[in-house]
Every structure is written in structure tokens, then in C-alpha cells.
N, CA, C and O atoms as a printed pandas DataFrame, in Angstrom:
     atom_number atom_name residue_name chain_id  residue_number  x_coord  y_coord  z_coord
0              1         N          UNK        A               1  -17.254   23.415  -14.257
1              2        CA          UNK        A               1  -16.396   22.944  -13.178
2              3         C          UNK        A               1  -16.117   21.458  -13.384
3              4         O          UNK        A               1  -17.041   20.672  -13.595
4              5         N          UNK        A               2  -14.867   21.082  -13.324
5              6        CA          UNK        A               2  -14.439   19.705  -13.560
6              7         C          UNK        A               2  -13.908   19.120  -12.255
7              8         O          UNK        A               2  -12.979   19.667  -11.660
8              9         N          UNK        A               3  -14.491   18.017  -11.814
9             10        CA          UNK        A               3  -14.060   17.363  -10.585
10            11         C          UNK        A               3  -13.384   16.049  -10.919
11            12         O          UNK        A               3  -13.911   15.252  -11.694
12            13         N          UNK        A               4  -12.215   15.822  -10.335
13            14        CA          UNK        A               4  -11.488   14.580  -10.531
14            15         C          UNK        A               4  -11.691   13.707   -9.291
15            16         O          UNK        A               4  -11.421   14.135   -8.168
16            17         N          UNK        A               5  -12.166   12.491   -9.506
17            18        CA          UNK        A               5  -12.342   11.554   -8.412
18            19         C          UNK        A               5  -11.198   10.562   -8.460
19            20         O          UNK        A               5  -10.992    9.889   -9.470
20            21         N          UNK        A               6  -10.463   10.472   -7.381
21            22        CA          UNK        A               6   -9.334    9.566   -7.315
22            23         C          UNK        A               6   -9.725    8.359   -6.479
23            24         O          UNK        A               6   -9.828    8.463   -5.257
24            25         N          UNK        A               7   -9.943    7.216   -7.117
25            26        CA          UNK        A               7  -10.383    6.005   -6.434
26            27         C          UNK        A               7   -9.306    5.471   -5.490
27            28         O          UNK        A               7   -9.604    4.659   -4.614
28            29         N          UNK        A               8   -8.061    5.915   -5.657
29            30        CA          UNK        A               8   -6.955    5.424   -4.841
30            31         C          UNK        A               8   -6.748    6.222   -3.554
31            32         O          UNK        A               8   -6.032    5.771   -2.660
32            33         N          UNK        A               9   -7.359    7.389   -3.449
33            34        CA          UNK        A               9   -7.089    8.287   -2.326
34            35         C          UNK        A               9   -7.372    7.638   -0.965
35            36         O          UNK        A               9   -6.485    7.590   -0.113
36            37         N          UNK        A              10   -8.575    7.147   -0.753
37            38        CA          UNK        A              10   -8.924    6.552    0.539
38            39         C          UNK        A              10   -8.167    5.254    0.805
39            40         O          UNK        A              10   -7.613    5.090    1.893
40            41         N          UNK        A              11   -8.124    4.320   -0.160
41            42        CA          UNK        A              11   -7.366    3.094    0.116
42            43         C          UNK        A              11   -5.896    3.353    0.424
43            44         O          UNK        A              11   -5.346    2.727    1.330
44            45         N          UNK        A              12   -5.254    4.248   -0.296
45            46        CA          UNK        A              12   -3.836    4.528   -0.061
46            47         C          UNK        A              12   -3.631    5.117    1.330
47            48         O          UNK        A              12   -2.671    4.765    2.017
48            49         N          UNK        A              13   -4.523    6.008    1.749
49            50        CA          UNK        A              13   -4.412    6.608    3.080
50            51         C          UNK        A              13   -4.632    5.550    4.159
51            52         O          UNK        A              13   -3.919    5.532    5.162
52            53         N          UNK        A              14   -5.601    4.682    3.963
53            54        CA          UNK        A              14   -5.856    3.608    4.923
54            55         C          UNK        A              14   -4.670    2.649    4.999
55            56         O          UNK        A              14   -4.272    2.224    6.084
56            57         N          UNK        A              15   -4.115    2.317    3.847
57            58        CA          UNK        A              15   -2.954    1.413    3.818
58            59         C          UNK        A              15   -1.779    2.060    4.541
59            60         O          UNK        A              15   -1.106    1.406    5.338
60            61         N          UNK        A              16   -1.530    3.325    4.271
61            62        CA          UNK        A              16   -0.417    4.040    4.907
62            63         C          UNK        A              16   -0.580    4.055    6.420
63            64         O          UNK        A              16    0.358    3.732    7.149
64            65         N          UNK        A              17   -1.771    4.429    6.901
65            66        CA          UNK        A              17   -2.011    4.507    8.343
66            67         C          UNK        A              17   -1.880    3.135    9.002
67            68         O          UNK        A              17   -1.286    3.012   10.073
68            69         N          UNK        A              18   -2.427    2.120    8.370
69            70        CA          UNK        A              18   -2.353    0.771    8.931
70            71         C          UNK        A              18   -0.909    0.298    8.994
71            72         O          UNK        A              18   -0.489   -0.290    9.990
72            73         N          UNK        A              19   -0.152    0.551    7.940
73            74        CA          UNK        A              19    1.264    0.158    7.930
74            75         C          UNK        A              19    2.020    0.862    9.052
75            76         O          UNK        A              19    2.854    0.247    9.718
76            77         N          UNK        A              20    1.739    2.132    9.265
77            78        CA          UNK        A              20    2.405    2.865   10.339
78            79         C          UNK        A              20    2.067    2.255   11.691
79            80         O          UNK        A              20    2.950    2.095   12.534
80            81         N          UNK        A              21    0.801    1.913   11.908
81            82        CA          UNK        A              21    0.378    1.310   13.169
82            83         C          UNK        A              21    1.014   -0.057   13.393
83            84         O          UNK        A              21    1.267   -0.453   14.531
84            85         N          UNK        A              22    1.267   -0.768   12.311
85            86        CA          UNK        A              22    1.858   -2.105   12.400
86            87         C          UNK        A              22    3.383   -2.080   12.366
87            88         O          UNK        A              22    4.022   -3.132   12.398
88            89         N          UNK        A              23    3.964   -0.892   12.301
89            90        CA          UNK        A              23    5.412   -0.785   12.233
90            91         C          UNK        A              23    5.972   -1.080   10.858
91            92         O          UNK        A              23    7.147   -1.423   10.723
92            93         N          UNK        A              24    5.140   -0.950    9.836
93            94        CA          UNK        A              24    5.561   -1.243    8.463
94            95         C          UNK        A              24    5.678    0.016    7.609
95            96         O          UNK        A              24    5.620   -0.055    6.381
96            97         N          UNK        A              25    5.842    1.165    8.257
97            98        CA          UNK        A              25    5.915    2.425    7.519
98            99         C          UNK        A              25    7.023    2.442    6.476
99           100         O          UNK        A              25    6.836    2.952    5.371
100          101         N          UNK        A              26    8.171    1.884    6.826
101          102        CA          UNK        A              26    9.295    1.854    5.874
102          103         C          UNK        A              26    8.968    0.949    4.694
103          104         O          UNK        A              26    9.327    1.255    3.556
104          105         N          UNK        A              27    8.285   -0.169    4.961
105          106        CA          UNK        A              27    7.889   -1.070    3.877
106          107         C          UNK        A              27    6.914   -0.372    2.934
107          108         O          UNK        A              27    7.004   -0.520    1.716
108          109         N          UNK        A              28    5.984    0.389    3.504
109          110        CA          UNK        A              28    5.018    1.126    2.687
110          111         C          UNK        A              28    5.764    2.099    1.770
111          112         O          UNK        A              28    5.518    2.138    0.565
112          113         N          UNK        A              29    6.667    2.876    2.348
113          114        CA          UNK        A              29    7.408    3.857    1.549
114          115         C          UNK        A              29    8.224    3.194    0.454
115          116         O          UNK        A              29    8.272    3.682   -0.675
116          117         N          UNK        A              30    8.864    2.081    0.786
117          118        CA          UNK        A              30    9.718    1.378   -0.173
118          119         C          UNK        A              30    8.906    0.773   -1.315
119          120         O          UNK        A              30    9.345    0.775   -2.466
120          121         N          UNK        A              31    7.717    0.255   -0.993
121          122        CA          UNK        A              31    6.896   -0.436   -1.989
122          123         C          UNK        A              31    5.863    0.461   -2.659
123          124         O          UNK        A              31    5.083   -0.015   -3.484
124          125         N          UNK        A              32    5.840    1.748   -2.322
125          126        CA          UNK        A              32    4.807    2.642   -2.837
126          127         C          UNK        A              32    4.663    2.625   -4.361
127          128         O          UNK        A              32    3.538    2.511   -4.847
128          129         N          UNK        A              33    5.752    2.735   -5.143
129          130        CA          UNK        A              33    5.569    2.714   -6.606
130          131         C          UNK        A              33    4.948    1.395   -7.098
131          132         O          UNK        A              33    4.070    1.401   -7.960
132          133         N          UNK        A              34    5.412    0.271   -6.544
133          134        CA          UNK        A              34    4.863   -1.032   -6.941
134          135         C          UNK        A              34    3.429   -1.188   -6.459
135          136         O          UNK        A              34    2.602   -1.793   -7.140
136          137         N          UNK        A              35    3.135   -0.639   -5.275
137          138        CA          UNK        A              35    1.776   -0.697   -4.727
138          139         C          UNK        A              35    0.804    0.055   -5.629
139          140         O          UNK        A              35   -0.294   -0.429   -5.904
140          141         N          UNK        A              36    1.200    1.216   -6.082
141          142        CA          UNK        A              36    0.348    1.997   -6.981
142          143         C          UNK        A              36    0.076    1.227   -8.269
143          144         O          UNK        A              36   -1.054    1.215   -8.758
144          145         N          UNK        A              37    1.088    0.596   -8.813
145          146        CA          UNK        A              37    0.920   -0.207  -10.026
146          147         C          UNK        A              37   -0.013   -1.376   -9.771
147          148         O          UNK        A              37   -0.868   -1.690  -10.599
148          149         N          UNK        A              38    0.152   -2.020   -8.623
149          150        CA          UNK        A              38   -0.705   -3.147   -8.244
150          151         C          UNK        A              38   -2.175   -2.710   -8.178
151          152         O          UNK        A              38   -3.048   -3.371   -8.742
152          153         N          UNK        A              39   -2.438   -1.609   -7.495
153          154        CA          UNK        A              39   -3.818   -1.127   -7.360
154          155         C          UNK        A              39   -4.388   -0.672   -8.704
155          156         O          UNK        A              39   -5.565   -0.893   -8.986
156          157         N          UNK        A              40   -3.570   -0.048   -9.521
157          158        CA          UNK        A              40   -4.026    0.359  -10.855
158          159         C          UNK        A              40   -4.424   -0.851  -11.679
159          160         O          UNK        A              40   -5.397   -0.797  -12.431
160          161         N          UNK        A              41   -3.682   -1.944  -11.547
161          162        CA          UNK        A              41   -4.025   -3.173  -12.253
162          163         C          UNK        A              41   -5.359   -3.736  -11.802
163          164         O          UNK        A              41   -6.145   -4.210  -12.623
164          165         N          UNK        A              42   -5.619   -3.687  -10.507
165          166        CA          UNK        A              42   -6.903   -4.171   -9.996
166          167         C          UNK        A              42   -8.059   -3.331  -10.522
167          168         O          UNK        A              42   -9.104   -3.864  -10.895
168          169         N          UNK        A              43   -7.869   -2.024  -10.551
169          170        CA          UNK        A              43   -8.917   -1.138  -11.062
170          171         C          UNK        A              43   -9.129   -1.378  -12.546
171          172         O          UNK        A              43  -10.264   -1.362  -13.023
172          173         N          UNK        A              44   -8.048   -1.602  -13.280
173          174        CA          UNK        A              44   -8.157   -1.882  -14.717
174          175         C          UNK        A              44   -8.941   -3.161  -14.977
175          176         O          UNK        A              44   -9.590   -3.309  -16.012
176          177         N          UNK        A              45   -8.868   -4.098  -14.004
177          178        CA          UNK        A              45   -9.622   -5.350  -14.124
178          179         C          UNK        A              45  -11.065   -5.201  -13.653
179          180         O          UNK        A              45  -11.839   -6.156  -13.713
180          181         N          UNK        A              46  -11.431   -4.007  -13.183
181          182        CA          UNK        A              46  -12.816   -3.736  -12.811
182          183         C          UNK        A              46  -13.090   -3.595  -11.330
183          184         O          UNK        A              46  -14.241   -3.400  -10.940
184          185         N          UNK        A              47  -12.066   -3.688  -10.485
185          186        CA          UNK        A              47  -12.284   -3.548   -9.043
186          187         C          UNK        A              47  -12.533   -2.082   -8.689
187          188         O          UNK        A              47  -11.749   -1.207   -9.058
188          189         N          UNK        A              48  -13.626   -1.821   -7.973
189          190        CA          UNK        A              48  -13.950   -0.454   -7.573
190          191         C          UNK        A              48  -14.199   -0.323   -6.078
191          192         O          UNK        A              48  -14.393    0.788   -5.583
192          193         N          UNK        A              49  -14.199   -1.426   -5.358
193          194        CA          UNK        A              49  -14.453   -1.401   -3.918
194          195         C          UNK        A              49  -13.227   -0.876   -3.179
195          196         O          UNK        A              49  -12.143   -1.453   -3.269
196          197         N          UNK        A              50  -13.409    0.226   -2.446
197          198        CA          UNK        A              50  -12.296    0.794   -1.693
198          199         C          UNK        A              50  -11.802   -0.184   -0.632
199          200         O          UNK        A              50  -10.603   -0.256   -0.362
200          201         N          UNK        A              51  -12.711   -0.928   -0.039
201          202        CA          UNK        A              51  -12.325   -1.903    0.985
202          203         C          UNK        A              51  -11.470   -3.016    0.391
203          204         O          UNK        A              51  -10.458   -3.403    0.976
204          205         N          UNK        A              52  -11.869   -3.525   -0.756
205          206        CA          UNK        A              52  -11.090   -4.592   -1.398
206          207         C          UNK        A              52   -9.731   -4.095   -1.858
207          208         O          UNK        A              52   -8.735   -4.812   -1.763
208          209         N          UNK        A              53   -9.692   -2.870   -2.354
209          210        CA          UNK        A              53   -8.412   -2.287   -2.760
210          211         C          UNK        A              53   -7.499   -2.119   -1.545
211          212         O          UNK        A              53   -6.294   -2.354   -1.626
212          213         N          UNK        A              54   -8.083   -1.712   -0.423
213          214        CA          UNK        A              54   -7.305   -1.534    0.798
214          215         C          UNK        A              54   -6.720   -2.865    1.270
215          216         O          UNK        A              54   -5.527   -2.952    1.561
216          217         N          UNK        A              55   -7.553   -3.895    1.346
217          218        CA          UNK        A              55   -7.094   -5.205    1.805
218          219         C          UNK        A              55   -6.032   -5.761    0.857
219          220         O          UNK        A              55   -5.014   -6.286    1.307
220          221         N          UNK        A              56   -6.261   -5.651   -0.428
221          222        CA          UNK        A              56   -5.289   -6.146   -1.396
222          223         C          UNK        A              56   -3.976   -5.380   -1.270
223          224         O          UNK        A              56   -2.898   -5.968   -1.358
224          225         N          UNK        A              57   -4.068   -4.074   -1.065
225          226        CA          UNK        A              57   -2.866   -3.260   -0.904
226          227         C          UNK        A              57   -2.083   -3.618    0.341
227          228         O          UNK        A              57   -0.854   -3.682    0.308
228          229         N          UNK        A              58   -2.786   -3.852    1.446
229          230        CA          UNK        A              58   -2.108   -4.264    2.686
230          231         C          UNK        A              58   -1.413   -5.599    2.507
231          232         O          UNK        A              58   -0.279   -5.787    2.949
232          233         N          UNK        A              59   -2.100   -6.522    1.856
233          234        CA          UNK        A              59   -1.511   -7.828    1.589
234          235         C          UNK        A              59   -0.260   -7.677    0.735
235          236         O          UNK        A              59    0.750   -8.334    0.986
236          237         N          UNK        A              60   -0.325   -6.824   -0.262
237          238        CA          UNK        A              60    0.808   -6.591   -1.140
238          239         C          UNK        A              60    2.011   -6.048   -0.363
239          240         O          UNK        A              60    3.138   -6.502   -0.564
240          241         N          UNK        A              61    1.773   -5.083    0.521
241          242        CA          UNK        A              61    2.874   -4.491    1.282
242          243         C          UNK        A              61    3.499   -5.526    2.226
243          244         O          UNK        A              61    4.716   -5.537    2.412
244          245         N          UNK        A              62    2.690   -6.375    2.809
245          246        CA          UNK        A              62    3.185   -7.361    3.764
246          247         C          UNK        A              62    3.914   -8.529    3.109
247          248         O          UNK        A              62    4.644   -9.251    3.787
248          249         N          UNK        A              63    3.731   -8.731    1.803
249          250        CA          UNK        A              63    4.407   -9.825    1.100
250          251         C          UNK        A              63    5.911   -9.608    1.123
251          252         O          UNK        A              63    6.400   -8.485    0.995
252          253         N          UNK        A              64    6.618  -10.691    1.286
253          254        CA          UNK        A              64    8.069  -10.619    1.197
254          255         C          UNK        A              64    8.756  -10.029    2.400
255          256         O          UNK        A              64    9.927   -9.658    2.323
256          257         N          UNK        A              65    8.063   -9.934    3.497
257          258        CA          UNK        A              65    8.677   -9.402    4.731
258          259         C          UNK        A              65    9.607  -10.377    5.312
259          260         O          UNK        A              65   10.216  -10.108    6.348
């Protein structure tokens, strides 16, 4: 049995929910491809904390508003 662990699952869901609560749902949807690339870059640099990925992702979505 092979299990795939997706380190982005929880942070992405938290970012999405927070954006919706803050009225930034459209920004989340628009920036989703760039957000995924941003988070992948952080993981490639060694970041594994779901909390840090979430905060960084929220900051990324809010940039340029």
C-alpha cells in the first residue's frame, strides 16, 4: 500500500478559508497558480511547517491588493 502525503493540503485549505472570511476569495482564486509555485519554492528550500506555509501563503495572497 502506497500513501501519498501532501504537505500543501492543510495550508492551502487554511489559506482558502481565511481568504473567504476576509473577503479575499476572488484574490485566492486568481493567485492560486502563483501561490502553489510560491509554496513549492518554500518547501524546496526546506520549509516543512504547515503554520509557516499558511502564514507565508496568506501574505502572498494579500500582496498587491
